[in-house]
N, C-alpha and C positions, 0 to 999 in steps of 0.2 A: 504494500500500500504506500503510495506516495504521500509526502507531507501535504498538509492543507495548502501551503503556498503554491505547490505545483497543481493541486486539484482545482483550485479556483481560477488559475491561469489569468492573473491580473498583473499589470505592471507594478503598481504599488498596492499589494494586497491588504496590508494592515496599517492602521495609524499608530498602534502601540503594541507592546508585547501583551498587555492585558486583553486587547481586542483579539489578538491571535489565540491566546489561551481560551477566551470565552467562546470564540467561533469553533475551535477544536473540540471543546467540551460539548457544545450544542450539536455539532456534526456527529460526534461519537455517540451521544445519547440517542440521536435519531437513528443511526445505523443499528445500534443494539436493540432499540425499540422495534424497528421493522423486522429484525431477525426473530425476536421474541413473538411478535404478532403472527409471523408465518407459522410458528409452532402451534399457537392457540386456535388459529382459524380452521385447522383440520377437524376440530370438534364443533365448529359452527358458532364459536364465540370470539369476540374481540379480546385483545389483551386487557382492555379496560374492564370488560365484563368479567373476565377471569379474575382480575384483581378484586372486584367486589365479592365474587364467590369465595375467594381465598380469605378475605376479611371476615365474611359472615361465617365461614367454617371455624375461624378462630374464636368467634363469639358464640358459637353454638353451645347450648341450645337457647341461651338468653336472647339473642338477636340484638340489633342495634337500630337506633334512629337514623334518619337521613343525614343529619349533621354529623353524627358520630362516624358514619361510613365515610362521608366526605373528608373528615379530618384525618382519616387513616389512608386515604388514597395515595398512590405513588405520584400521580399527576392530578392536578386540579381538574375537576369535571364541572363545567358550568351548568349543566342540566342533569343533575343526578336523578331527579324525579323521572325524567324520560328514560334514562338508563335503567332504572329499577323497573319501570313499566315493561321494557323490552325483556328483561330477565323474568318477570312475572309471566309474560306472554309465552315464554319458552318453558314455563313451569319449573324454573330453577330456584325460585324464591317464593315465599309467602309473605303477605303483608296484612297487618291488622291495626286498628286504632286502639290506643291505650284506653283502658276501662275508666281511668280516673281523669284523664285529660284528653279529650277527643281531638285536640289539635295535634297530638303526637301520634305518629305512625311508626310501628315497629316492623322491622324487616328480618325475616329468618330464612336461612338456607333450607330448601326443601330436600326430601330424600333423593329426588332426581338430581338436584344440585350436588349433593354429597356424592352420589354415584358418579356423576360426571367428573368431579375432581379426583376421585379415586382412580378412575380410568386414565385421567390426564397425568397424574402424579409421576409415574415412571419416566415419561418423556420430558415433562416440564422440569423435573429435578436434575436432568442431565444438561439442560440449557446453559446454566451458568458456567459449567465446565467447558462446554462447546464454545462459548463466547469468550471466556476469559482464562481458560486452562493453559493457554500458551504463555501466560505471564508467570513468573516465578512467585513463590509465596511472599518473598520480600517485596516484589513489585506490587502485588495485590494489597499487601499491608500498607505500603506507601500510597497507593491510589486511594484506598479507603481514608487514610489519614488526611490527605490533601483535599479530597472532596468534602469531608466533614469540616475541615478548616475553612474552605471556601464558603460552605453553606452557613456556618456558624454566625458570621457577621450579618447575614441577610435573613435568617429564618424568622426573625421577629418582625419583619416588615410585611405589609399586606400583600406585596407583589410576589412573595417567595414561600415556597415550602409548605403550602397548605394553611398558612396564616389566614385568618378570616374565614375558616371553614364553616364556622357557625353561621355566617352570613349566606354561604352558598346553599346549605342544606335546607 
């Protein structure tokens, strides 16, 4: 794989090293996301839908509210209600209103959703190794450290990392 400077084929590709780092991060995230999505689509779900099912499996059997699901998502989902409606249409989740507060809707993974995840697990659990296994353990540890460091300064802002999830759900 060529460096990003060669990939974008521009005379003056970056205005700063920060811009080059940011664009490399965004391009890499997109590349890995697309590779992951190709794995999930074999089961008729998007990577975002898979993420919701994974979150709900972790909260099984209690379930979660819309805002709680939104705050745990890997990427912000602007229309989580529509996303959940699609999963309900596929019979992968169940939804019901709270008995004490009718404004609150609880979402639970269904037996069909649990079955789908169980079927997906062997393939999906190999994906991180397929995508990042070529890196040494030291490189992976450094990648994790640097990504967490980059996110740390920005995660309390509304623009980053699921902040403001309560507003989305």
